[in-house]
C-alpha atoms as an extended CHARMM CRD file, in Angstrom:
* protein
*
       201  EXT
         1         1  MET       CA             88.5240000000      -47.5270000000        7.9060000000  PROA      1               0.0000000000
         2         2  LEU       CA             86.4960000000      -49.7140000000        5.5950000000  PROA      2               0.0000000000
         3         3  VAL       CA             84.5240000000      -47.5970000000        3.1070000000  PROA      3               0.0000000000
         4         4  TRP       CA             82.3790000000      -49.2640000000        0.5060000000  PROA      4               0.0000000000
         5         5  ASN       CA             81.8980000000      -48.4380000000       -3.1260000000  PROA      5               0.0000000000
         6         6  ILE       CA             78.4430000000      -46.9250000000       -3.3490000000  PROA      6               0.0000000000
         7         7  LEU       CA             76.4020000000      -47.3280000000       -6.4780000000  PROA      7               0.0000000000
         8         8  ARG       CA             72.9240000000      -45.9370000000       -6.9980000000  PROA      8               0.0000000000
         9         9  TYR       CA             70.2430000000      -46.9490000000       -9.4300000000  PROA      9               0.0000000000
        10        10  GLN       CA             66.6360000000      -46.1430000000      -10.0770000000  PROA      10              0.0000000000
        11        11  PHE       CA             64.2800000000      -49.0170000000       -9.3380000000  PROA      11              0.0000000000
        12        12  PRO       CA             62.3280000000      -48.7650000000      -12.6450000000  PROA      12              0.0000000000
        13        13  ALA       CA             65.6390000000      -49.1970000000      -14.5030000000  PROA      13              0.0000000000
        14        14  ILE       CA             66.1560000000      -52.5160000000      -12.7440000000  PROA      14              0.0000000000
        15        15  LEU       CA             62.7900000000      -53.7770000000      -13.8670000000  PROA      15              0.0000000000
        16        16  ARG       CA             63.4830000000      -52.8780000000      -17.4960000000  PROA      16              0.0000000000
        17        17  LEU       CA             66.9800000000      -54.3470000000      -17.5260000000  PROA      17              0.0000000000
        18        18  ARG       CA             66.0250000000      -57.5110000000      -15.6920000000  PROA      18              0.0000000000
        19        19  GLU       CA             63.9270000000      -58.5710000000      -18.6780000000  PROA      19              0.0000000000
        20        20  LYS       CA             67.1600000000      -58.8180000000      -20.6900000000  PROA      20              0.0000000000
        21        21  THR       CA             69.6540000000      -60.0280000000      -18.1230000000  PROA      21              0.0000000000
        22        22  LYS       CA             69.3570000000      -60.8590000000      -14.4450000000  PROA      22              0.0000000000
        23        23  TYR       CA             72.5660000000      -59.2690000000      -13.2000000000  PROA      23              0.0000000000
        24        24  ASN       CA             73.1500000000      -56.0930000000      -15.2190000000  PROA      24              0.0000000000
        25        25  TYR       CA             71.9590000000      -53.0760000000      -13.2440000000  PROA      25              0.0000000000
        26        26  ARG       CA             72.1800000000      -49.5060000000      -14.3970000000  PROA      26              0.0000000000
        27        27  MET       CA             74.3240000000      -47.9810000000      -11.6510000000  PROA      27              0.0000000000
        28        28  ILE       CA             75.7810000000      -44.5370000000      -11.1260000000  PROA      28              0.0000000000
        29        29  THR       CA             78.8960000000      -44.2520000000       -8.9720000000  PROA      29              0.0000000000
        30        30  ASN       CA             78.4020000000      -41.6830000000       -6.2170000000  PROA      30              0.0000000000
        31        31  THR       CA             81.5720000000      -40.7970000000       -4.3540000000  PROA      31              0.0000000000
        32        32  SER       CA             79.9120000000      -38.1350000000       -2.1980000000  PROA      32              0.0000000000
        33        33  LEU       CA             78.2190000000      -40.6860000000        0.0720000000  PROA      33              0.0000000000
        34        34  GLU       CA             80.0880000000      -42.9480000000        2.4610000000  PROA      34              0.0000000000
        35        35  ILE       CA             78.4820000000      -45.9490000000        4.0930000000  PROA      35              0.0000000000
        36        36  THR       CA             80.5820000000      -48.0810000000        6.4300000000  PROA      36              0.0000000000
        37        37  PRO       CA             79.7810000000      -50.8900000000        8.8890000000  PROA      37              0.0000000000
        38        38  LYS       CA             79.5270000000      -48.1560000000       11.5610000000  PROA      38              0.0000000000
        39        39  THR       CA             76.8800000000      -46.1470000000        9.6790000000  PROA      39              0.0000000000
        40        40  TRP       CA             73.6490000000      -45.8610000000       11.6680000000  PROA      40              0.0000000000
        41        41  ILE       CA             70.3790000000      -46.9570000000       10.0270000000  PROA      41              0.0000000000
        42        42  ILE       CA             66.7590000000      -46.1010000000       10.8900000000  PROA      42              0.0000000000
        43        43  SER       CA             63.4520000000      -45.8760000000        9.0270000000  PROA      43              0.0000000000
        44        44  ASP       CA             59.9140000000      -44.5490000000        9.2640000000  PROA      44              0.0000000000
        45        45  THR       CA             60.2760000000      -42.2020000000       12.2160000000  PROA      45              0.0000000000
        46        46  HSD       CA             57.2580000000      -40.1880000000       10.9760000000  PROA      46              0.0000000000
        47        47  PHE       CA             58.0700000000      -37.2950000000       13.3070000000  PROA      47              0.0000000000
        48        48  PHE       CA             55.0600000000      -34.9720000000       13.8670000000  PROA      48              0.0000000000
        49        49  HSD       CA             52.6300000000      -37.5190000000       12.3860000000  PROA      49              0.0000000000
        50        50  GLU       CA             49.9860000000      -37.6120000000       15.0890000000  PROA      50              0.0000000000
        51        51  ASN       CA             48.0340000000      -40.5910000000       13.7600000000  PROA      51              0.0000000000
        52        52  ILE       CA             50.9740000000      -42.9510000000       13.2700000000  PROA      52              0.0000000000
        53        53  GLY       CA             50.9910000000      -43.7580000000       16.9790000000  PROA      53              0.0000000000
        54        54  ARG       CA             47.4960000000      -45.1800000000       16.7150000000  PROA      54              0.0000000000
        55        55  TYR       CA             48.0240000000      -46.8370000000       13.3200000000  PROA      55              0.0000000000
        56        56  CYS       CA             51.1380000000      -48.6990000000       14.4790000000  PROA      56              0.0000000000
        57        57  ASN       CA             50.4230000000      -49.0460000000       18.1930000000  PROA      57              0.0000000000
        58        58  ARG       CA             53.3750000000      -46.8810000000       19.2200000000  PROA      58              0.0000000000
        59        59  PRO       CA             53.9320000000      -45.9640000000       22.8690000000  PROA      59              0.0000000000
        60        60  GLU       CA             52.4230000000      -42.6720000000       24.0250000000  PROA      60              0.0000000000
        61        61  ASN       CA             55.7530000000      -40.7890000000       24.0880000000  PROA      61              0.0000000000
        62        62  TRP       CA             57.0860000000      -42.3100000000       20.8620000000  PROA      62              0.0000000000
        63        63  GLN       CA             58.5110000000      -39.0970000000       19.3450000000  PROA      63              0.0000000000
        64        64  GLU       CA             60.4540000000      -38.1610000000       22.4690000000  PROA      64              0.0000000000
        65        65  LEU       CA             61.6170000000      -41.7820000000       22.7960000000  PROA      65              0.0000000000
        66        66  ILE       CA             63.0350000000      -41.8740000000       19.2520000000  PROA      66              0.0000000000
        67        67  ILE       CA             64.8050000000      -38.5210000000       19.6990000000  PROA      67              0.0000000000
        68        68  LYS       CA             66.3060000000      -39.5980000000       23.0380000000  PROA      68              0.0000000000
        69        69  ASN       CA             67.4720000000      -42.9610000000       21.6760000000  PROA      69              0.0000000000
        70        70  TRP       CA             68.8880000000      -41.2870000000       18.5500000000  PROA      70              0.0000000000
        71        71  ASN       CA             70.9050000000      -38.7330000000       20.5220000000  PROA      71              0.0000000000
        72        72  ASP       CA             72.0410000000      -41.2210000000       23.1670000000  PROA      72              0.0000000000
        73        73  LEU       CA             73.5820000000      -43.4050000000       20.4500000000  PROA      73              0.0000000000
        74        74  ILE       CA             74.7720000000      -41.0090000000       17.7410000000  PROA      74              0.0000000000
        75        75  SER       CA             77.4680000000      -38.3590000000       18.0420000000  PROA      75              0.0000000000
        76        76  PRO       CA             77.3580000000      -35.1750000000       15.9320000000  PROA      76              0.0000000000
        77        77  ASP       CA             80.1230000000      -36.3660000000       13.5800000000  PROA      77              0.0000000000
        78        78  GLU       CA             78.5670000000      -39.7620000000       12.7920000000  PROA      78              0.0000000000
        79        79  THR       CA             76.4510000000      -40.6110000000        9.7320000000  PROA      79              0.0000000000
        80        80  ILE       CA             72.8790000000      -41.8600000000        9.9080000000  PROA      80              0.0000000000
        81        81  LEU       CA             71.1160000000      -43.2690000000        6.8600000000  PROA      81              0.0000000000
        82        82  HSD       CA             67.3700000000      -42.7410000000        7.1610000000  PROA      82              0.0000000000
        83        83  LEU       CA             65.3930000000      -45.0450000000        4.8650000000  PROA      83              0.0000000000
        84        84  GLY       CA             62.4490000000      -42.6960000000        4.4100000000  PROA      84              0.0000000000
        85        85  ASP       CA             59.3580000000      -41.1280000000        5.9810000000  PROA      85              0.0000000000
        86        86  PHE       CA             61.3880000000      -38.8700000000        8.2430000000  PROA      86              0.0000000000
        87        87  SER       CA             58.7720000000      -36.2780000000        9.2260000000  PROA      87              0.0000000000
        88        88  PHE       CA             55.3810000000      -34.7710000000        8.4750000000  PROA      88              0.0000000000
        89        89  GLY       CA             53.9350000000      -31.3180000000        8.2780000000  PROA      89              0.0000000000
        90        90  LYS       CA             55.3460000000      -27.8240000000        8.0730000000  PROA      90              0.0000000000
        91        91  ARG       CA             58.8310000000      -26.7890000000        7.0120000000  PROA      91              0.0000000000
        92        92  SER       CA             59.4340000000      -25.5740000000       10.5460000000  PROA      92              0.0000000000
        93        93  ASN       CA             59.0940000000      -29.1800000000       11.7740000000  PROA      93              0.0000000000
        94        94  LEU       CA             62.2130000000      -30.0760000000        9.7940000000  PROA      94              0.0000000000
        95        95  ASP       CA             64.0070000000      -27.0950000000       11.3600000000  PROA      95              0.0000000000
        96        96  ILE       CA             63.0810000000      -28.2670000000       14.8700000000  PROA      96              0.0000000000
        97        97  LEU       CA             64.2960000000      -31.8020000000       14.2050000000  PROA      97              0.0000000000
        98        98  THR       CA             67.5890000000      -30.8900000000       12.5580000000  PROA      98              0.0000000000
        99        99  GLU       CA             68.3800000000      -28.5920000000       15.4840000000  PROA      99              0.0000000000
       100       100  GLN       CA             67.7560000000      -31.4300000000       17.9550000000  PROA      100             0.0000000000
       101       101  LEU       CA             69.0870000000      -34.5610000000       16.2630000000  PROA      101             0.0000000000
       102       102  HSD       CA             72.7670000000      -35.5230000000       16.2490000000  PROA      102             0.0000000000
       103       103  GLY       CA             74.6360000000      -36.7630000000       13.2090000000  PROA      103             0.0000000000
       104       104  LYS       CA             74.9140000000      -36.2000000000        9.4850000000  PROA      104             0.0000000000
       105       105  ILE       CA             71.6220000000      -37.3470000000        7.9730000000  PROA      105             0.0000000000
       106       106  ILE       CA             71.3280000000      -39.0390000000        4.5960000000  PROA      106             0.0000000000
       107       107  LEU       CA             67.6380000000      -39.4390000000        3.7370000000  PROA      107             0.0000000000
       108       108  ILE       CA             66.3330000000      -41.8040000000        1.0900000000  PROA      108             0.0000000000
       109       109  ARG       CA             63.1020000000      -40.1050000000        0.0890000000  PROA      109             0.0000000000
       110       110  GLY       CA             60.0190000000      -42.0160000000        1.2560000000  PROA      110             0.0000000000
       111       111  ASN       CA             56.4290000000      -41.5210000000        0.1680000000  PROA      111             0.0000000000
       112       112  HSD       CA             55.8570000000      -38.9610000000        2.9620000000  PROA      112             0.0000000000
       113       113  ASP       CA             59.0750000000      -36.9250000000        2.4980000000  PROA      113             0.0000000000
       114       114  ARG       CA             57.5280000000      -34.1240000000        0.4770000000  PROA      114             0.0000000000
       115       115  LEU       CA             59.7840000000      -31.1210000000        0.9830000000  PROA      115             0.0000000000
       116       116  GLY       CA             62.0590000000      -30.0090000000       -1.8360000000  PROA      116             0.0000000000
       117       117  ARG       CA             65.7470000000      -30.8290000000       -2.1370000000  PROA      117             0.0000000000
       118       118  VAL       CA             66.7820000000      -27.2350000000       -1.4270000000  PROA      118             0.0000000000
       119       119  ARG       CA             64.8460000000      -27.2410000000        1.8550000000  PROA      119             0.0000000000
       120       120  TYR       CA             66.4040000000      -30.4990000000        3.0650000000  PROA      120             0.0000000000
       121       121  GLU       CA             69.9000000000      -29.4810000000        2.0350000000  PROA      121             0.0000000000
       122       122  SER       CA             69.5440000000      -26.0510000000        3.6600000000  PROA      122             0.0000000000
       123       123  ARG       CA             69.0960000000      -27.9670000000        6.9340000000  PROA      123             0.0000000000
       124       124  GLY       CA             72.1290000000      -30.1920000000        6.3510000000  PROA      124             0.0000000000
       125       125  VAL       CA             70.1640000000      -33.2560000000        5.2090000000  PROA      125             0.0000000000
       126       126  THR       CA             71.4490000000      -35.0900000000        2.1200000000  PROA      126             0.0000000000
       127       127  ILE       CA             68.3590000000      -36.1840000000        0.1780000000  PROA      127             0.0000000000
       128       128  VAL       CA             68.5740000000      -39.2060000000       -2.1370000000  PROA      128             0.0000000000
       129       129  ASN       CA             65.7270000000      -39.9530000000       -4.5250000000  PROA      129             0.0000000000
       130       130  GLU       CA             66.9410000000      -43.4170000000       -5.5160000000  PROA      130             0.0000000000
       131       131  THR       CA             67.7430000000      -46.6170000000       -3.7310000000  PROA      131             0.0000000000
       132       132  ILE       CA             71.4150000000      -47.0940000000       -2.7900000000  PROA      132             0.0000000000
       133       133  TYR       CA             73.4030000000      -50.1640000000       -3.7920000000  PROA      133             0.0000000000
       134       134  VAL       CA             76.5200000000      -51.0090000000       -1.7970000000  PROA      134             0.0000000000
       135       135  GLU       CA             78.9750000000      -53.7020000000       -2.8040000000  PROA      135             0.0000000000
       136       136  LEU       CA             81.6370000000      -54.6790000000       -0.2940000000  PROA      136             0.0000000000
       137       137  ASP       CA             82.8810000000      -57.6720000000       -2.2630000000  PROA      137             0.0000000000
       138       138  GLU       CA             81.4170000000      -60.5070000000       -4.3060000000  PROA      138             0.0000000000
       139       139  LYS       CA             79.7820000000      -61.8950000000       -1.1700000000  PROA      139             0.0000000000
       140       140  VAL       CA             78.2420000000      -58.7780000000        0.3990000000  PROA      140             0.0000000000
       141       141  LYS       CA             75.8010000000      -56.7840000000       -1.7130000000  PROA      141             0.0000000000
       142       142  ILE       CA             73.2200000000      -54.5590000000       -0.0130000000  PROA      142             0.0000000000
       143       143  ILE       CA             70.3510000000      -52.4690000000       -1.3670000000  PROA      143             0.0000000000
       144       144  PHE       CA             69.0980000000      -49.6840000000        0.9010000000  PROA      144             0.0000000000
       145       145  SER       CA             65.5770000000      -48.5440000000        0.0090000000  PROA      145             0.0000000000
       146       146  HSD       CA             62.3620000000      -47.1630000000        1.4160000000  PROA      146             0.0000000000
       147       147  TRP       CA             60.0630000000      -49.7410000000       -0.1450000000  PROA      147             0.0000000000
       148       148  PRO       CA             61.0850000000      -53.4090000000       -0.1160000000  PROA      148             0.0000000000
       149       149  VAL       CA             62.7430000000      -54.3120000000       -3.4270000000  PROA      149             0.0000000000
       150       150  VAL       CA             61.1620000000      -57.2860000000       -5.2080000000  PROA      150             0.0000000000
       151       151  PRO       CA             62.1970000000      -59.4410000000       -6.8830000000  PROA      151             0.0000000000
       152       152  LEU       CA             65.5270000000      -59.6180000000       -5.0640000000  PROA      152             0.0000000000
       153       153  ASP       CA             68.5070000000      -61.3400000000       -6.7080000000  PROA      153             0.0000000000
       154       154  ASP       CA             70.0900000000      -64.2780000000       -4.9180000000  PROA      154             0.0000000000
       155       155  GLY       CA             72.6720000000      -63.1850000000       -2.3790000000  PROA      155             0.0000000000
       156       156  VAL       CA             71.5450000000      -59.5450000000       -2.2650000000  PROA      156             0.0000000000
       157       157  ILE       CA             70.3530000000      -58.1240000000        1.0530000000  PROA      157             0.0000000000
       158       158  ASN       CA             67.6330000000      -55.4570000000        1.0180000000  PROA      158             0.0000000000
       159       159  ILE       CA             67.5480000000      -53.1840000000        4.0800000000  PROA      159             0.0000000000
       160       160  HSD       CA             64.2760000000      -51.2500000000        3.8680000000  PROA      160             0.0000000000
       161       161  GLY       CA             61.3980000000      -49.6380000000        5.7200000000  PROA      161             0.0000000000
       162       162  HSD       CA             57.8530000000      -48.6650000000        4.7240000000  PROA      162             0.0000000000
       163       163  ILE       CA             55.9820000000      -51.7030000000        6.0630000000  PROA      163             0.0000000000
       164       164  HSD       CA             56.2090000000      -50.6410000000        9.7340000000  PROA      164             0.0000000000
       165       165  ASN       CA             55.0430000000      -53.4820000000       11.9840000000  PROA      165             0.0000000000
       166       166  SER       CA             52.6360000000      -55.0330000000        9.4950000000  PROA      166             0.0000000000
       167       167  PRO       CA             53.6350000000      -58.6960000000        9.1740000000  PROA      167             0.0000000000
       168       168  PRO       CA             53.7590000000      -60.1330000000        5.6560000000  PROA      168             0.0000000000
       169       169  PRO       CA             51.0970000000      -62.7420000000        4.8790000000  PROA      169             0.0000000000
       170       170  ALA       CA             51.9200000000      -66.2290000000        6.1260000000  PROA      170             0.0000000000
       171       171  GLU       CA             51.7290000000      -67.6960000000        2.6360000000  PROA      171             0.0000000000
       172       172  GLY       CA             52.6390000000      -66.2020000000       -0.6880000000  PROA      172             0.0000000000
       173       173  SER       CA             54.7830000000      -63.3530000000        0.6560000000  PROA      173             0.0000000000
       174       174  VAL       CA             57.2310000000      -61.8120000000       -1.8050000000  PROA      174             0.0000000000
       175       175  LEU       CA             59.5300000000      -60.8690000000        1.0940000000  PROA      175             0.0000000000
       176       176  GLY       CA             62.2510000000      -63.3470000000        2.0120000000  PROA      176             0.0000000000
       177       177  PRO       CA             64.9440000000      -63.7840000000        4.6410000000  PROA      177             0.0000000000
       178       178  ASN       CA             67.2220000000      -61.2720000000        2.8670000000  PROA      178             0.0000000000
       179       179  HSD       CA             64.6600000000      -58.4790000000        3.3790000000  PROA      179             0.0000000000
       180       180  ILE       CA             65.4810000000      -56.6300000000        6.6100000000  PROA      180             0.0000000000
       181       181  ASN       CA             62.8180000000      -54.2430000000        7.9010000000  PROA      181             0.0000000000
       182       182  MET       CA             64.2550000000      -51.2250000000        9.7610000000  PROA      182             0.0000000000
       183       183  SER       CA             60.9500000000      -49.5180000000       10.6270000000  PROA      183             0.0000000000
       184       184  VAL       CA             61.2300000000      -48.1600000000       14.1680000000  PROA      184             0.0000000000
       185       185  GLU       CA             58.2940000000      -50.2070000000       15.4790000000  PROA      185             0.0000000000
       186       186  VAL       CA             60.2360000000      -53.4450000000       14.9980000000  PROA      186             0.0000000000
       187       187  ARG       CA             63.6440000000      -51.9610000000       15.9750000000  PROA      187             0.0000000000
       188       188  ASP       CA             63.0870000000      -50.6790000000       19.5220000000  PROA      188             0.0000000000
       189       189  TYR       CA             62.4730000000      -47.1020000000       18.3310000000  PROA      189             0.0000000000
       190       190  ARG       CA             66.1850000000      -46.5020000000       17.7950000000  PROA      190             0.0000000000
       191       191  PRO       CA             68.8570000000      -46.5010000000       15.0920000000  PROA      191             0.0000000000
       192       192  TRP       CA             71.1740000000      -49.4870000000       14.5980000000  PROA      192             0.0000000000
       193       193  GLN       CA             74.6810000000      -49.6730000000       13.1890000000  PROA      193             0.0000000000
       194       194  LEU       CA             74.9770000000      -51.6070000000        9.9590000000  PROA      194             0.0000000000
       195       195  LYS       CA             77.4590000000      -54.0670000000       11.4930000000  PROA      195             0.0000000000
       196       196  ASP       CA             74.7630000000      -55.0680000000       14.0140000000  PROA      196             0.0000000000
       197       197  ILE       CA             72.0950000000      -55.4770000000       11.3360000000  PROA      197             0.0000000000
       198       198  VAL       CA             74.2840000000      -57.6270000000        9.0750000000  PROA      198             0.0000000000
       199       199  PRO       CA             76.6480000000      -59.4770000000       11.4260000000  PROA      199             0.0000000000
       200       200  GLY       CA             80.0650000000      -60.4610000000       10.1770000000  PROA      200             0.0000000000
       201       201  ILE       CA             80.6820000000      -57.5440000000        7.8210000000  PROA      201             0.0000000000
């Protein structure tokens, strides 16, 4: 099975280093995470966030729809990388979700993921506070993040969430064709395997 080298870095470090050289990132090798072309990806589920349905024009049964789609596609032994804003509210909401949802969850912390590391890990969720950089070879370099990463180096793909179904402005957008939005509103309210997001890998 193809397993990629996974390197993590903190976004502020990129900004500081980019002033000196365009291509030198501060990266920390993390061998505890495995991301393959068969890894499932999803973002911005916002479970238990009552107002998100109205804000983003979600269907009436959106939470049940996401859970059904998730469990129909993912088996308990598969990995799902969640790009942030998993759920809202009480600690017990996380308990309910982790009892229902299939798969081994890796969660990149989004702006609404406010529980502590110990709480997430006690429920089997691996919490990551940084973006994740994956390098398959010289041609395939992917950054997984909650917020879109800008500026983005040539040839690097950024798979992100956060912007939901808000289209970027027609002119002057900082997002380009290598930014791939995985927010559920624009992805049929379901997870996708990486090989289907980036064809040919």
